[in-house]
KOLMIZA-929723 format. One record per residue (C-alpha): residue number from 1; x, y, z. Coordinates in steps of 0.02 Angstrom, whole numbers, plus 50000, padded with zeros to 5 digits. Each point is the difference from the previous one (the first is absolute). Example, Ala and Ser with C-alpha at 12.3 -4.5 7.8 and 13.67 -1.06 7.14 Angstrom:
<sites>
SITE  1  50615  49775  50390
SITE  2  50069  50172  49967
</sites>
This chain:
<sites>
SITE  1  49742  54111  50734
SITE  2  49855  50016  49892
SITE  3  49847  49946  50098
SITE  4  49914  49923  49842
SITE  5  50124  49850  50009
SITE  6  49957  49861  50117
SITE  7  50078  49840  50032
SITE  8  49952  49825  49921
SITE  9  49947  49943  50172
SITE  10  49890  50139  50030
SITE  11  49909  49973  49835
SITE  12  49987  49817  50035
SITE  13  49922  50037  50174
SITE  14  49877  50123  49918
SITE  15  49945  49879  49871
SITE  16  49979  49866  50121
SITE  17  49900  50108  50113
SITE  18  49883  50051  49847
SITE  19  49973  49809  49955
SITE  20  49982  49942  50182
SITE  21  49852  50130  50018
SITE  22  49924  49969  49842
SITE  23  49839  49900  50051
SITE  24  49992  49931  49821
SITE  25  50169  49918  50022
SITE  26  49965  49922  50178
SITE  27  49899  49845  49932
SITE  28  50038  49950  49825
SITE  29  49950  49848  49918
SITE  30  50116  49936  49857
SITE  31  50007  49854  49873
SITE  32  50157  49946  49908
SITE  33  50131  49866  49973
SITE  34  50132  49956  50138
SITE  35  50180  50014  49946
SITE  36  50171  50007  50091
SITE  37  49919  49915  50144
SITE  38  50105  49969  50154
SITE  39  49937  49914  50168
SITE  40  50123  50080  50137
SITE  41  50058  49889  50141
SITE  42  49906  50105  50111
SITE  43  49830  49960  49922
SITE  44  49992  50173  49898
SITE  45  49951  49984  49814
SITE  46  50089  50115  49877
SITE  47  49944  50012  49827
SITE  48  49941  50100  49846
SITE  49  49821  50011  49935
SITE  50  49992  50031  49813
SITE  51  49888  50018  49856
SITE  52  50030  50026  49812
SITE  53  50040  50192  50023
SITE  54  50075  50025  50174
SITE  55  50068  49918  50162
SITE  56  50004  50050  50192
SITE  57  50108  49927  50137
SITE  58  49902  49913  50141
SITE  59  50034  49941  50169
SITE  60  49895  49891  50110
SITE  61  50056  49983  50186
SITE  62  50000  49839  50088
SITE  63  49845  50056  50103
SITE  64  49893  49985  49846
SITE  65  50094  49864  49899
SITE  66  49945  49875  50128
SITE  67  49821  50027  49952
SITE  68  50004  49941  49823
SITE  69  49974  49815  49957
SITE  70  50108  49987  49837
SITE  71  50186  50017  49951
SITE  72  50035  50155  49885
SITE  73  50104  49969  49847
SITE  74  50057  50095  49856
SITE  75  49883  50015  49855
SITE  76  49846  49971  50118
SITE  77  49856  50117  49979
SITE  78  49940  50090  50175
SITE  79  49880  50120  50066
SITE  80  50077  50099  50142
SITE  81  49943  50125  50132
SITE  82  50110  50123  50080
SITE  83  50067  50185  50016
SITE  84  50120  50108  49902
SITE  85  50148  50084  50084
SITE  86  50167  50051  49970
SITE  87  50166  49908  50061
SITE  88  50108  50156  50044
SITE  89  50173  49922  49981
SITE  90  49963  49965  49810
SITE  91  49857  50134  49966
SITE  92  49900  49851  49915
SITE  93  49821  49993  50029
SITE  94  49930  49815  50036
SITE  95  49853  49912  50052
SITE  96  49990  49923  50173
SITE  97  49889  49856  49977
SITE  98  49888  49937  50142
SITE  99  49893  49880  49898
SITE  100  50031  49888  49854
SITE  101  49904  49874  49899
SITE  102  50012  49908  49830
SITE  103  49936  50077  49855
SITE  104  49878  49883  49891
SITE  105  50133  49985  49876
SITE  106  50137  49981  50125
SITE  107  49909  49859  50080
SITE  108  49969  49919  49824
SITE  109  50197  50006  49976
SITE  110  50035  49919  50169
SITE  111  49866  49864  49953
SITE  112  50088  49979  49835
SITE  113  50168  49975  50076
SITE  114  49935  49885  50131
SITE  115  49919  49875  49874
SITE  116  50145  50020  49886
SITE  117  50120  49941  50136
SITE  118  49880  49856  50057
SITE  119  49974  49938  49816
SITE  120  50189  49997  49968
SITE  121  50035  49898  50150
SITE  122  49873  49869  49949
SITE  123  50077  49983  49828
SITE  124  49875  50091  49899
SITE  125  50137  50101  49908
SITE  126  50123  49848  49979
SITE  127  50067  49990  49814
SITE  128  50002  49825  50019
SITE  129  49802  50006  49990
SITE  130  49993  50105  49845
SITE  131  49935  49923  49834
SITE  132  50078  50044  49834
SITE  133  49896  50090  49874
SITE  134  49960  49903  49842
SITE  135  50101  50067  49844
SITE  136  49840  49987  49877
SITE  137  49837  49998  50106
SITE  138  49845  49959  49908
SITE  139  49875  50055  50136
SITE  140  50014  50132  50132
SITE  141  49885  50055  50131
SITE  142  49984  50167  50074
SITE  143  49933  50042  50169
SITE  144  49954  50193  50013
SITE  145  49857  50122  49982
SITE  146  49906  49973  49848
SITE  147  50007  50190  49953
SITE  148  50138  50128  50017
SITE  149  50165  50023  49928
SITE  150  50079  49846  50065
SITE  151  49908  49872  49902
SITE  152  50003  50106  49842
SITE  153  50188  50005  49999
SITE  154  50023  49820  50040
SITE  155  49872  49945  49855
SITE  156  50079  50118  49878
SITE  157  50179  49954  50037
SITE  158  49963  49809  49986
SITE  159  49904  50021  49836
SITE  160  50134  50115  49915
SITE  161  50152  49893  50062
SITE  162  49924  49822  49990
SITE  163  49826  49982  49926
SITE  164  49998  49817  49995
SITE  165  49986  49999  50192
SITE  166  49817  49979  50081
SITE  167  49965  50097  50149
SITE  168  49860  49980  50137
SITE  169  49952  50139  50110
SITE  170  49956  49966  50182
SITE  171  49911  50154  50053
SITE  172  50038  50051  50185
SITE  173  49975  50146  50119
SITE  174  50180  50084  50007
SITE  175  49956  50126  50131
SITE  176  49890  50009  50159
SITE  177  49944  49902  50149
SITE  178  49968  49836  49902
SITE  179  50128  50015  49879
SITE  180  50129  49882  50088
SITE  181  49868  49851  50006
SITE  182  49948  50026  49817
SITE  183  50182  50002  49940
SITE  184  50056  49846  50097
SITE  185  49834  49917  49938
SITE  186  50038  50046  49816
SITE  187  50179  49933  50020
SITE  188  49934  49822  50053
SITE  189  49873  50000  49874
SITE  190  50120  50047  49858
SITE  191  50131  49876  50068
SITE  192  49871  49851  49955
SITE  193  49991  50060  49813
SITE  194  50162  49915  49946
SITE  195  50077  50159  49951
SITE  196  50182  50031  49945
SITE  197  50019  50154  50093
SITE  198  49892  50114  50112
SITE  199  50019  50198  50006
SITE  200  49934  50077  50179
SITE  201  49995  50185  50011
SITE  202  49923  50167  49973
SITE  203  50048  50186  49955
SITE  204  50089  50116  50123
SITE  205  49932  50097  50149
SITE  206  50035  50041  50178
SITE  207  50052  49871  50131
SITE  208  49814  49988  50052
SITE  209  49949  49967  49829
SITE  210  50127  49862  49965
SITE  211  49983  49923  50184
SITE  212  49888  49848  49945
SITE  213  50170  49930  49924
SITE  214  50080  50023  50175
SITE  215  49878  49878  50075
SITE  216  50059  49828  50067
SITE  217  49851  49906  49925
SITE  218  50052  50069  49826
SITE  219  50185  49949  50031
SITE  220  49946  49823  50054
SITE  221  49892  49977  49841
SITE  222  50156  50058  49886
SITE  223  50112  49885  50103
SITE  224  49878  49846  49996
SITE  225  49970  50021  49812
SITE  226  50077  49862  49875
SITE  227  49991  50132  49856
SITE  228  50152  50116  49981
SITE  229  49946  50165  50051
SITE  230  50056  50186  49952
SITE  231  49960  50136  50131
SITE  232  49969  50176  49915
SITE  233  49925  50115  50123
SITE  234  50018  50193  49979
SITE  235  50154  50081  49936
SITE  236  50177  49956  50004
SITE  237  50046  50083  50160
SITE  238  49851  49905  50077
SITE  239  50041  49840  50096
SITE  240  49868  49888  50070
SITE  241  50002  49841  50103
SITE  242  49931  49912  49834
SITE  243  50158  50067  49905
SITE  244  50102  49896  50125
SITE  245  49906  49839  50002
SITE  246  49968  49988  49815
SITE  247  50112  49912  49879
SITE  248  50047  50161  49917
SITE  249  49963  50170  50036
SITE  250  49965  50131  49849
SITE  251  50019  50182  50020
SITE  252  49828  50038  49920
SITE  253  49858  49903  49924
SITE  254  50072  50046  49826
SITE  255  50165  49924  50060
SITE  256  49923  49848  50061
SITE  257  49921  49966  49822
SITE  258  50166  50035  49924
SITE  259  50077  49870  50124
SITE  260  49860  49872  49961
SITE  261  50010  49982  49821
SITE  262  50134  50009  49868
SITE  263  50009  50120  49864
SITE  264  49937  49935  49838
SITE  265  50128  50088  49894
SITE  266  50142  49936  50106
SITE  267  49923  49823  49992
SITE  268  49999  50011  49810
SITE  269  50180  50051  50002
SITE  270  50042  49855  50122
SITE  271  49902  49876  49889
SITE  272  50090  50055  49847
SITE  273  50166  49984  50085
SITE  274  49950  49821  50057
SITE  275  49943  49949  49828
SITE  276  50173  50061  49929
SITE  277  50090  49909  50133
SITE  278  49902  49843  49989
SITE  279  50020  49998  49802
SITE  280  50192  50021  50028
SITE  281  50002  49851  50121
SITE  282  49891  49889  49896
SITE  283  50101  50034  49850
SITE  284  50164  49977  50088
SITE  285  49934  49831  50060
SITE  286  49936  49947  49829
SITE  287  50168  50050  49935
SITE  288  50097  49892  50125
SITE  289  49885  49850  49980
SITE  290  50022  50013  49804
SITE  291  50185  50003  50021
SITE  292  49986  49842  50122
SITE  293  49884  49913  49875
SITE  294  50125  50037  49850
SITE  295  50147  49933  50108
SITE  296  49904  49843  50042
SITE  297  49951  49981  49807
SITE  298  50176  50014  49952
SITE  299  50075  49885  50133
SITE  300  50100  49847  49957
SITE  301  49872  49874  50070
SITE  302  49858  50065  49904
SITE  303  50105  50006  49837
SITE  304  50083  49826  50039
SITE  305  49861  49902  50093
SITE  306  50087  49828  49964
SITE  307  50144  50058  50089
SITE  308  49911  49991  50175
SITE  309  49953  49804  49952
SITE  310  50186  49977  49949
SITE  311  50061  50059  50171
SITE  312  49872  49902  50096
SITE  313  50039  49856  49888
SITE  314  50184  50012  50041
SITE  315  49978  50027  50181
SITE  316  49894  49837  50006
SITE  317  50130  49902  49907
SITE  318  50129  50063  50125
SITE  319  49890  49945  50145
SITE  320  49968  49830  49928
SITE  321  50184  49973  49975
SITE  322  50034  50047  50178
SITE  323  49862  49885  50062
SITE  324  50068  49853  49904
SITE  325  50180  50027  50063
SITE  326  49928  50009  50179
SITE  327  49907  49841  49980
SITE  328  50147  49910  49924
SITE  329  50103  50049  50144
SITE  330  49892  49934  50131
SITE  331  49971  49831  49909
SITE  332  50186  49975  49979
SITE  333  50031  50043  50185
SITE  334  49873  49874  50056
SITE  335  50060  49868  49877
SITE  336  50185  50011  50070
SITE  337  49919  49991  50180
SITE  338  49897  49839  49946
SITE  339  50163  49917  49935
SITE  340  50090  50038  50152
SITE  341  49866  49919  50103
SITE  342  49992  49848  49886
SITE  343  50186  49974  50002
SITE  344  50005  50011  50190
SITE  345  50070  49866  50118
SITE  346  49819  49963  50069
SITE  347  49931  49967  49840
SITE  348  50135  49882  49953
SITE  349  50022  49898  50164
SITE  350  49835  50016  50101
SITE  351  50027  49840  50102
SITE  352  50173  50065  50063
SITE  353  49912  50150  50071
SITE  354  49876  49882  50083
SITE  355  50134  49890  50079
SITE  356  50090  50150  50059
SITE  357  49852  50065  50085
SITE  358  49971  49835  50089
SITE  359  50165  49991  50067
SITE  360  49983  50169  50066
SITE  361  49840  49952  50084
SITE  362  50056  49846  50078
SITE  363  50155  50116  50070
SITE  364  49873  50119  50083
SITE  365  49892  49854  50075
SITE  366  50151  49934  50090
SITE  367  50040  50176  50066
SITE  368  49826  50009  50064
SITE  369  50016  49824  50089
SITE  370  50158  50060  50082
SITE  371  49923  50163  50067
SITE  372  49834  49911  50053
SITE  373  49994  50009  50191
SITE  374  49897  49838  50007
SITE  375  50156  49911  49939
SITE  376  50100  50092  50145
SITE  377  49874  49918  50125
SITE  378  50022  49830  49924
SITE  379  50182  50008  50051
SITE  380  49954  50009  50183
SITE  381  49982  50194  50014
SITE  382  49840  50075  50078
SITE  383  49919  50187  49999
SITE  384  49941  50063  50166
SITE  385  49864  50139  50003
SITE  386  49930  50106  50143
SITE  387  49842  50093  49948
SITE  388  50021  49934  49827
SITE  389  50172  50101  49990
SITE  390  50156  49894  49963
SITE  391  50129  50004  50132
SITE  392  50171  50041  49947
SITE  393  50075  50080  50157
SITE  394  49991  49927  50181
SITE  395  49966  50188  50052
SITE  396  49820  49980  49921
SITE  397  49957  49862  50125
SITE  398  49937  50023  50181
SITE  399  49957  49871  50126
SITE  400  49812  49930  49990
SITE  401  49993  50049  49820
SITE  402  49901  49874  49896
SITE  403  50103  49939  49853
SITE  404  49962  49898  49844
SITE  405  50133  49886  49938
SITE  406  49972  49951  49815
SITE  407  50083  49833  49948
SITE  408  50007  49909  49835
SITE  409  49852  49895  50037
SITE  410  49910  50093  50141
SITE  411  49977  50142  50133
SITE  412  50042  50001  50178
SITE  413  49918  50128  50119
SITE  414  50113  50045  50152
SITE  415  50021  50121  50150
SITE  416  50176  50084  50024
SITE  417  50051  49947  50178
SITE  418  50179  50079  49997
SITE  419  50100  50112  49882
SITE  420  50184  49995  49994
SITE  421  50118  50090  49885
SITE  422  50161  49922  49928
</sites>
């Protein structure tokens, strides 16, 4: 075999030897973005560090991962320290990370996600809280830097599309340490101006440049405002917390202006269409009313007004005839009843009725005399009572009972000495 040919394993070992003995590769400092992150059950981290042009595999053993105070995630910007070596089985070179910290941009990204999650849970992004935009605003406020492309684009777009709309600029810092307080304060001031609409934004930039619009104080000012707000921060790919809280989000400041006001040419066309439609509706209603008027004018009643009187006169006559008939019927009925009463036996022989009543009365008197218990006493009978109770049965009497005997002409008090039954 030609000694020039070597095995893959031999080549890999040689490359590994060269890299492991290169002093420049024993302590390497890298910055980049994490991707394909995997947290192994044994505590090791496996991931890739990449930038715009390249990437490198990375591993961080559990002995080192326990020293970091954050949880790595895909997309996070990090700063790492480690050594470069070769993994013999695959022949790939990789960095063995011993230290890792978040990069400034990566830290901002984490803060962004944390605030976004917090405000979402508190209802700041709730669609029910969103206010509709006015179709034709007459006064628009703008919170942005007083100089720069953003304000020029907004003003020129509004003037071109709908020059009848007034604009008020509330100049604000849109970048830097004091920007968040200034933006929030200008939103609150603008909200007191009775505006139809408020545009809040700035031109594009890095995440650090746009960071003021990711602050909670700005989000709260937007949320608390009564004026409908369009957020227009950065470019179309840039999303800030302000975009999620605002009533509407525009991809650019120019897009916000286009969203805020209607196009005058489109309005002219709409007005012309409405004029045509209104004219058609009005003409149609006039024609319908004219037909109705002609119908009324040509009606039988208006052409023969006496016909109304004649009908009513006839109805009145019919009612009078009915009333007379009913009244005559009632009079006749009562006349017949009166005649019957006048011809009755009572009116012809009133004395016979009285004599008959006397006989009946005397008969009843005689019956009462017969039934009167006093008359019974006159015939020799008596009534015996014990304790005011009439005695009708010998069993109701006991020896030594005090009895009262009622006779026709007096009362006898007695005491029972003996009781005998028949």
